[in-house]
NUPAVEX-907224 format. One line per field, with one value per residue: x, y, z of N, C-alpha, C, O in turn. Coordinates in steps of 0.001 Angstrom, whole numbers, plus 500000, padded with zeros to 6 digits. Layout:
n.x X_...
n.y Y_...
n.z Z_...
ca.x X_...
ca.y Y_...
ca.z Z_...
c.x X_...
c.y Y_...
c.z Z_...
o.x X_...
o.y Y_...
o.z Z_...
//
This chain:
n.x 747977_748013_746863_746230_744925_745154_744886_744710_744347_741139_740990_740818_743434_743466_745499_746585_748454_749496_750672_752107_750575_752069_754071_753851_755141_755823_755947_756731_759159_759439_757641_756632_755072_753564_750023_747333_745137_743777_742962_742960_744994_745133_747152_748985_750587_750779_752573_751466_753375_753327_753421_755528_754219_751684_749623_748866_747514_745371_744414_743636_741558_738725_738830_739008_736451_735989_736095_737527_739160_739512_742361_744092_746649_749937_751316_754313_756208_756276_757372_757700_755192_754789_752236_749494_746727_745484_745460_746423_744760_745571_743510_742327_744065_746269_746226_744167_743389_742169_740669_742285_740819_738959_740174_742147_744737_748071_749388_748637_746873_747077_748940_747414_746426_743621_742863_741009_741572_742323_741370_743995_744455_746276_749667_752190_754023_752624_752111_749895_748443_747627_745878_745716_746810_747942_750445_753230_756408_757169_755428_753870_751244_748247_745663_743354_740310_737321_735860_732641_730022_727282_727180_729434_729289_728135_725278_724105_726046_727809_730599_731978_734633_735880_734208_734206_735913_739526_740446_742572_745549_747758_749766_751924_755211_758137_761735_764238_766035_764884_762869_764343_765237_763143_762179_764153_763677_761168_760512_761312_760015_757183_754792_755690_755959_753099_752636_754310_753152_750584_751084_752389_750402_748597_749880_751963_753119_753591_750399_750382_752240_751547_750334_752159_755212_757298_760411_761746_763729_762356_762108_761443_761138_760821_760311_763388_764521_765528_763336_763735_762110_760642_758488_756800_754960_751972_752753_754399_757494_759467_762751_765242_765875_767279_769371_768831
n.y 107211_103973_100588_097758_094494_092119_088994_087166_084480_084162_086971_090311_092467_095703_097760_101238_103720_106787_109686_112935_115984_118401_120096_122031_125328_126463_128584_126963_124670_122708_120019_120895_123760_123830_125062_123392_122937_123581_127073_128126_129909_132713_134218_132568_131394_129823_128313_126593_124780_123574_120336_119764_118424_119538_121932_125098_127185_126127_124062_125194_126839_128790_128438_130876_131550_130228_130881_129294_126354_122537_120812_118229_115741_114630_113181_113662_113949_111907_109148_106182_103832_103833_103746_104219_102541_103928_107049_110231_112992_116430_118043_116646_116801_115381_112958_111197_108154_107844_106328_106212_106971_108765_111184_113931_113074_112780_110404_107732_105078_105109_107852_110543_113545_116369_119507_122701_125506_129107_130444_132081_132606_132195_133350_135602_133794_131440_129992_128511_130366_130266_130319_130180_127949_124785_123011_121299_122494_121892_119917_116939_117563_116125_116469_119028_120628_122504_124307_123797_125537_124994_122058_121175_122472_121695_122320_121330_119841_117355_117564_115938_115654_118050_120334_122958_125679_126088_128225_130947_130938_132016_135075_137296_138176_140362_140149_143180_142573_140511_142224_144234_142589_141821_144229_144829_142859_143544_144361_142676_140196_140737_139536_138036_138827_138795_136113_134691_135541_134550_131851_131467_132150_130424_128308_126011_123748_120314_119152_118271_119579_122055_121924_121798_123158_124842_125665_125347_126336_126729_126234_127184_126635_129051_130056_130943_131316_130589_130653_131528_130847_131181_130139_132004_132288_133044_134044_133782_134347_135761_135294_135494_135743_134088_133452_130430
n.z 616606_618046_618395_620334_620961_623479_624097_627271_628739_629888_629919_628539_627390_626712_624609_624242_622093_622058_620487_621392_620905_621151_623121_626692_627485_630968_633983_635973_637074_638828_640411_642845_644293_642059_641295_642856_641476_638353_637084_639729_640230_638394_637055_636239_633494_630296_627326_624399_622367_619287_617579_614654_612752_612849_611947_613182_612786_610956_612627_615029_614085_614629_617468_618966_619423_621851_625158_627025_627625_627470_628275_627690_629031_629929_632971_632864_634881_636628_637869_635813_635713_638174_640804_643092_644717_646781_648124_649894_650020_650097_650707_652820_654864_654504_655876_655871_653982_650509_647731_644664_642259_643540_643766_642558_642130_640762_640536_638856_637303_634502_633500_632915_632886_633137_632654_632910_631357_630478_627330_625522_622877_619795_619720_618203_617196_616715_618920_621254_623827_627185_630275_633816_634593_635768_635307_634926_633699_630127_629880_628079_625788_624994_623711_622857_623574_623028_626060_626921_628170_628962_628566_630255_632599_635664_637574_640118_641083_643436_645314_647230_649352_648388_648365_648595_647623_648633_651324_651406_653191_654011_654566_652630_652881_652151_652126_652595_650526_648857_647981_646688_644565_643101_642286_640461_638527_637386_635085_633036_633857_634471_635906_637977_640730_641465_640705_642417_644906_644801_644756_647383_649124_649126_650469_649440_650914_652274_653155_656140_657318_657864_660460_662334_663907_661892_660759_658456_655666_652741_648996_645970_642374_639931_636628_635885_638265_641525_644410_647870_650925_654131_656761_658998_661495_660495_658191_655054_654364_651797_651349_649398_646081_643610_640392_638949
ca.x 747604_748076_745930_746338_744197_745960_744275_745668_743590_739850_740962_741220_743998_743427_746837_746556_749409_749223_751371_751726_750313_752810_754544_753617_756113_755331_756833_756881_760228_759290_756232_756479_754594_752488_748821_746683_744118_743575_742222_743360_745928_744885_748255_749875_750388_751649_752003_751630_754090_752498_754400_755766_753220_750392_749422_748063_746451_744280_743838_742856_740514_737389_738955_738938_735047_735739_736733_737978_739559_739973_743520_744595_748129_750577_752094_755525_757141_755897_758025_756774_754498_754431_750999_748987_745277_744892_746394_746338_744511_745845_742222_742022_745125_747392_746319_743098_743389_740902_740548_742869_739887_738339_741176_742955_746103_748822_749967_747447_747208_747381_749231_746688_745551_742965_742644_740345_742336_741498_742172_744434_744829_747590_750487_752827_754833_751683_751864_748587_748588_746616_745987_745183_747359_748454_751188_754864_757050_757523_754464_753284_749980_747729_744455_742758_738917_736616_735069_731155_729432_725837_727443_730327_728883_726664_724966_724093_727087_728373_732066_732801_735527_736433_733169_734282_737400_740248_740745_743868_745785_748972_750319_753140_755963_759719_762707_764591_766916_763911_762214_765117_765558_761962_762040_765185_762963_759994_760401_761405_759022_755933_754051_756582_755321_751855_752396_754822_752191_749401_751637_752639_749345_747793_750618_752242_753818_752638_749365_750589_753231_750716_749892_753317_756134_758051_761327_762613_763860_761868_762678_760392_761779_759797_761022_764712_764714_765467_763145_763692_761156_760387_757328_757000_753706_750887_753493_755427_758287_760524_764190_766055_765496_768391_769121_768899
ca.y 106328_102352_099699_096470_093632_091002_088035_086672_083412_084827_088421_090887_093729_096525_098953_102442_104417_108094_110813_114364_117172_119529_120593_123482_125936_127047_128905_125780_123953_121503_119981_121740_124881_124151_125129_121961_122870_124795_128353_128451_131195_133301_134739_131311_131691_128871_128459_125398_124639_122400_119525_120111_118337_120012_123493_125489_128100_125520_123268_126163_127751_128675_128119_131978_131901_129601_131605_128170_125017_121632_120428_116784_116022_113547_113644_113222_114054_110592_107688_105317_102687_104073_104222_103431_102708_104786_108241_111171_114130_117594_118689_115930_117272_114676_111908_110074_107776_107387_105823_107047_107328_109625_112056_114419_112529_112640_109082_107063_103857_105888_109082_111401_114938_117155_120737_123888_126583_130336_130446_133256_132743_132216_134223_135766_132304_130428_129012_128675_130932_129464_131029_129646_126546_123935_122258_121468_122953_120797_118651_116807_117699_115099_116861_120309_120816_123597_124165_124097_125793_124189_120709_120913_122775_120905_123302_120782_118915_117396_117408_115163_116515_119239_120905_124467_126089_126210_129349_131400_130830_132686_136553_137056_139402_140156_140706_144090_141959_140193_143339_144895_142000_141918_145554_144750_141871_143677_144528_141376_139337_141705_139144_137365_138711_138169_134494_134210_135896_133598_130526_131303_132409_129038_127499_124759_122830_119220_119614_118048_120823_123213_121891_121512_124021_124751_126714_125153_127097_126470_126747_127019_127147_129835_130452_130634_131592_129818_131563_130978_131419_130638_130190_132836_132164_132794_134600_133215_135393_135616_135775_135963_135372_133672_132923_128999
ca.z 617554_617708_619076_620408_621979_623685_625212_628521_629216_629561_630172_627157_628019_625617_625123_623289_622075_621645_620380_622053_619857_621523_624574_626979_628468_631963_634693_636943_636821_639482_640747_644381_643960_641118_641737_643065_640582_637326_637488_640921_639988_637079_636394_635708_632021_629569_625847_623986_621068_618575_616871_613414_611698_613093_611402_614249_611975_610772_613941_615920_613361_615240_618783_619556_619901_623092_626189_628128_626955_628294_628205_628276_629132_630498_634361_632632_636072_637549_637660_635036_636317_639852_641143_644182_644417_647826_648136_650884_649376_650753_651376_654143_655684_654002_656896_655395_652501_649847_646397_643660_641466_644036_643728_641248_642497_639709_640411_638471_636769_633221_634182_632258_633357_632469_633257_632179_631073_629617_626036_625447_621573_619230_619625_617063_617020_616371_620122_622004_625159_627994_631652_634922_634314_636721_634546_634859_632416_629279_629921_626909_625583_623915_623249_623132_623138_623701_627036_626579_629354_628943_628663_631053_634118_636333_638458_641549_641354_644795_645219_648407_650576_647820_648022_648515_647189_649793_651739_651361_654549_654319_654136_652176_652896_651454_652772_651712_649341_647731_647189_645791_643729_642421_641504_639149_637568_637167_633517_632231_634382_635277_636580_638659_641911_641543_640611_643721_645991_645059_645186_648822_649848_649192_651049_648868_651568_652207_654279_657611_657917_658260_661758_663058_663996_660712_660635_657465_654475_651468_647797_644804_641054_638981_635543_635957_639652_642863_645389_649259_651932_655089_657500_659989_662183_659368_657086_654302_654266_651001_651807_648341_644644_642802_639264_638973
c.x 747545_747442_746006_745325_744742_745254_744887_744510_742063_739747_741517_741921_744116_744742_746528_747944_749130_750506_750987_751397_751218_753418_754178_755008_755266_756489_757482_758008_760167_758007_755904_756421_753741_751149_748230_745722_744181_742921_742291_744346_745952_746045_749359_749409_751281_751502_752537_752397_753819_753761_754504_754842_751708_750449_748509_747032_745129_743616_743091_741858_739273_737536_738785_737618_734576_736554_737823_738153_739721_741373_743770_746206_748591_751328_753229_756546_757045_757011_757242_756488_754484_753128_750623_747336_744654_745817_745598_746103_744997_744913_741789_742930_746251_747287_745384_743414_742102_741318_741373_741812_738771_738907_741500_744425_746791_749422_748747_747741_747730_747579_748673_745990_744757_742436_741831_741177_741509_742257_742515_745000_746096_748294_751094_753775_753986_751695_750458_748845_747372_747009_745202_745627_747686_749482_752447_755464_757408_756590_753859_751838_749286_746490_743974_741416_738225_735837_733578_730258_728092_726016_728459_730435_727866_726252_724690_724847_727445_729775_732929_733405_736113_735283_733237_735755_738036_740321_742083_744312_746740_748906_751556_754013_757333_760639_763322_765365_765860_763244_762763_765110_764104_761564_762905_764542_761944_759843_760458_760184_757988_755047_754433_755977_754009_751701_752962_753936_751276_749927_751780_751378_748548_748648_750967_752946_752872_751691_749879_751633_752600_750139_750835_754480_757005_759006_762366_762808_763331_762322_761645_761114_760623_760638_762570_765267_764419_764901_762927_762769_760983_758988_757265_755446_752662_751575_754354_756386_759538_761724_765127_765583_766893_768286_769437_769696
c.y 104777_101724_098374_095796_092404_090043_087258_085766_083984_086089_089031_092385_094438_097730_099960_103195_105689_108817_112076_115102_118478_119524_121870_124000_126812_127527_128033_124704_122774_121393_120856_123204_124989_124142_123617_122013_123945_125794_128852_129820_131566_133606_133639_131026_130337_129146_127158_125395_123612_121676_119934_119600_118773_121494_124211_126590_127362_124483_124002_127162_127700_128748_129422_132298_131054_130431_130585_126957_123921_120953_119155_116459_114772_113956_113111_113262_112949_109758_106830_103973_102833_104590_103684_103504_103494_105859_109054_112338_115242_118166_117891_115856_116191_113271_110830_109570_107408_106994_106781_107740_108469_110790_112678_113965_112377_111230_108107_105847_104355_107432_110168_112431_115808_118509_121603_124894_127850_130361_132033_133673_132431_133206_134526_134576_131147_129385_129509_129139_130436_130129_130133_127956_126042_122854_122336_121838_121628_119685_118265_116991_116562_115444_118229_120196_121845_123460_124724_124467_124958_122613_120191_121462_122002_121775_122778_119754_118735_116815_116912_116174_117766_120147_122256_124693_126347_127671_129856_131482_131558_134280_136078_138232_139096_140855_141958_143539_141484_141251_143843_143951_141628_143063_145407_143677_142198_143909_143771_140211_140085_141016_138088_137654_138584_136753_134053_134489_134753_132104_130416_131586_131335_127865_125978_123672_121655_119661_119319_118931_121950_123030_121440_122969_123885_125812_126373_126173_126524_126696_126374_127529_127761_130316_130173_131229_130712_130653_130785_131752_130575_131075_130777_133042_131972_133601_133729_134213_134957_136257_136118_135110_135408_133399_131537_128597
c.z 617066_618671_619145_621341_621972_624513_626172_628959_628808_629570_628708_628035_626525_625836_623931_623327_621483_621315_620959_620651_620009_622761_625204_627975_629731_633016_635765_636425_637777_639980_642115_643742_642891_641718_642109_642308_639498_637753_638979_641102_638307_636286_635572_634232_631531_628166_625466_622672_620487_617756_615357_612456_611928_612564_612572_613846_611770_611906_614694_615259_614232_616918_619627_620019_621463_624055_627054_627316_627806_627581_628590_627998_629847_631561_633895_633758_636973_637224_636896_635851_637713_640077_642376_644259_645609_647764_649539_650279_650480_651463_652664_655145_655795_654978_656246_654208_651839_648577_645430_642695_642100_644238_642489_641379_640860_639321_640194_637649_635096_633674_633156_633012_632568_633275_632284_632231_630152_628470_625708_623728_621212_619362_618216_616579_616773_617715_620855_623445_625866_629410_632463_634850_635576_636243_634731_633619_631558_629407_628462_626667_624570_623224_623649_622869_623901_624764_626668_627825_629860_629026_629973_632453_634419_637694_639930_641870_642909_644461_646330_649236_649957_647627_647661_648222_648440_650138_651728_652815_654921_654031_653553_652194_652306_652262_652108_650376_648344_647256_646231_644320_642356_641497_640116_638202_636893_635775_632690_632557_635236_636015_637678_640324_642239_641390_642101_644878_645953_645287_646806_649576_649984_649820_650353_649580_651731_653695_655752_658168_658505_659989_662823_663104_662793_660781_659353_656430_653182_650264_646675_643351_640296_637912_635566_637408_640712_644093_646841_650060_652875_655982_658512_660733_660900_658294_656404_653764_653227_651331_650538_647093_643929_641396_639553_637875
o.x 747132_747410_745868_744904_744882_745041_745782_743631_741778_738658_742335_741376_744640_744940_746257_748550_748530_751482_749803_751885_751170_753024_754140_755645_754338_757636_758540_757767_760887_757252_754821_757246_753160_750955_748786_745138_744599_742240_741720_744317_746506_746088_750187_748322_752229_750663_753571_751920_754032_754790_753506_754633_750749_751439_747389_745976_744047_742415_741978_741426_738812_736569_738475_737468_733497_737719_738798_737363_740078_741354_743692_746848_747788_752031_753452_757627_757665_757493_756073_757297_754142_752810_751278_746755_743451_746959_744559_747112_744833_745109_741005_742821_746987_748224_745793_743730_741165_742455_741151_741929_737900_738253_741219_745273_746132_749833_748003_748912_748765_746665_749553_745024_745089_741749_741865_741559_740519_743487_741705_745685_747004_747684_750706_754209_754456_751363_750080_749416_746297_748167_744260_744878_747726_749381_752935_754986_757814_756940_753409_751140_749805_746190_744200_741185_738408_735012_733367_729789_727967_725111_728329_731281_726921_726954_724937_724558_727417_730062_734113_732916_736756_735368_732606_736645_737349_740254_742893_743572_746783_748020_752139_753660_757710_760440_763021_765241_765847_762994_762242_765003_764183_760936_762520_764952_761582_758766_759852_759595_757954_754406_753579_755600_753756_750730_752346_753956_751158_749268_751358_751353_747788_748287_750353_753364_751672_752021_749749_751857_753020_749606_750534_754405_757495_758536_763467_761877_764091_763183_761122_761578_759600_761647_762921_766447_763334_765692_762230_762605_761104_758501_757765_754825_752547_750825_755048_756091_760396_761837_765825_765025_767530_767159_770311_769911
o.y 104415_102215_097723_096370_091673_090353_086550_086343_084231_086597_088501_093105_093971_098395_099548_103313_105712_108464_112393_114819_119423_118615_122856_123377_127598_127082_128304_123970_121816_122363_121431_123738_126052_123326_122671_120929_125076_125644_129880_130577_131005_133371_133829_130602_129878_129918_126631_126142_122560_122242_120450_120214_118380_122169_123743_126833_127743_124217_123626_128154_126602_129052_129310_133164_131095_130672_131047_126616_124193_120625_118877_116824_113962_114955_111994_112687_112977_109843_106675_103265_101878_105703_102747_104512_103753_105631_108679_112932_114982_118711_118387_115119_116041_112479_109679_110348_106825_107353_107992_108925_108983_111594_112130_114538_111939_110909_107739_105646_103884_108132_110727_112157_116046_118505_121394_125193_127727_130318_132958_134641_132359_134253_133934_134622_130018_128203_130676_128377_130219_130434_129454_126995_126836_121757_123466_121467_120574_118557_119151_116457_116223_114816_118579_119601_122083_122551_125851_123520_124410_121926_119116_121148_121668_121801_123509_118890_119720_115929_117195_117208_118541_120826_122767_123923_126786_128425_129017_132026_131876_134708_135011_139247_137963_141875_142003_144111_141905_141257_144027_144459_141314_143038_145743_143672_141525_143518_143890_139533_140052_141670_137373_136709_138234_136179_133295_133700_134022_131279_129441_131205_131271_126691_124960_122712_121740_120190_120242_118995_122643_123957_120886_123759_122768_126947_126901_126973_125756_127575_125261_128663_127123_130961_129047_131558_130153_131293_129786_132970_129363_132201_130083_134060_130872_133864_132940_134875_134127_137461_137119_134014_136434_133090_131346_127402
o.z 615965_619799_618109_622346_620992_625685_625711_629600_627636_629301_627955_628871_625513_626853_622804_624393_620408_621977_621072_619556_619222_623491_624469_628824_629538_633011_636333_635467_637494_640050_642232_643001_642673_642619_641551_642313_639744_638767_639345_642073_637361_635079_634682_633839_632169_627703_625878_621818_621090_617387_614854_611410_611264_612849_612774_614429_612215_611947_615064_615847_614543_617616_620813_620880_622055_623737_627647_626436_628951_626395_629787_627013_630309_631411_634361_633633_638036_636095_637251_636451_638411_639658_642833_643859_645564_647363_650083_649896_651672_652549_653474_656125_656771_654876_656099_653309_652385_648272_645415_642383_641399_644902_641423_640695_639917_638206_641103_637326_634624_634108_632502_633724_631407_634297_631071_633362_629431_628443_625639_623397_622040_619140_617208_615428_616630_617620_620961_624225_625306_629697_632053_635027_636517_636793_634721_632547_632047_629060_627736_627529_623506_622209_624807_621817_625094_624687_626220_628458_630956_629500_630558_633291_633705_638705_640889_642697_643648_643656_646511_649692_650665_646604_646735_648580_649362_649167_652124_653635_656109_653292_653743_651595_652005_652922_650915_649293_647188_646051_645131_643204_641168_640439_638997_637042_635928_635326_631625_631715_636466_636837_638202_641016_643392_641884_642851_645822_646936_645919_647427_650746_650950_649754_650670_648933_651468_654757_656557_659376_659432_660599_663880_662163_662628_660865_659199_656349_652590_650316_646616_643240_640043_638196_635214_637526_640869_644786_647018_649984_652700_655882_659397_660423_660360_657354_657046_652769_653527_651563_650695_647152_643694_641010_640399_637672
//
């Protein structure tokens, strides 16, 4: 990390430069379809590959005693320097504006994210497996800390417009073609159907779309697959699963 303090008139501007400690590989190849919060989809799993100068065996010693972790990361999919001081949270229907600091929006003055994930431990490649993720593939990781229940869980916290977890809105059905494709992929990607079901049940479309007639064919990229689906009443109907 480097640090500088630049005086501009009477104002002081502090800047900090961090390096990543690694990157995470995830099934999510685009922002569309990523869970809106961590732990929303337990089968969403990623692996953190550490930078060459970090020895995972030493740096993660004792980490297996903790079931959950805090992951700090960079929203690298954002256009650099683009942010707004007010945003439209999906939980408010995408219509009402609130201040960016009252939301989990990715478009922030500093594009830093923070997620709680389940600790899956180091695998045979010395990569850290984490579950319940909400991160884009190849997201830079800048820190890992253990989740400590007595300190990090606040029993009587008030959560504003996000007081309760969103209800699952949609049912998921598959065309004959998509069902056949899933069966073919089951041995190589055993979690694919469960992951896709969870994503589509939570309706990844923009919030304003849920209140309008919508016959658009949507596409979500998971692993190496381009998955086409369409809304039919309260059903997200999977049409086709193609190699991307």
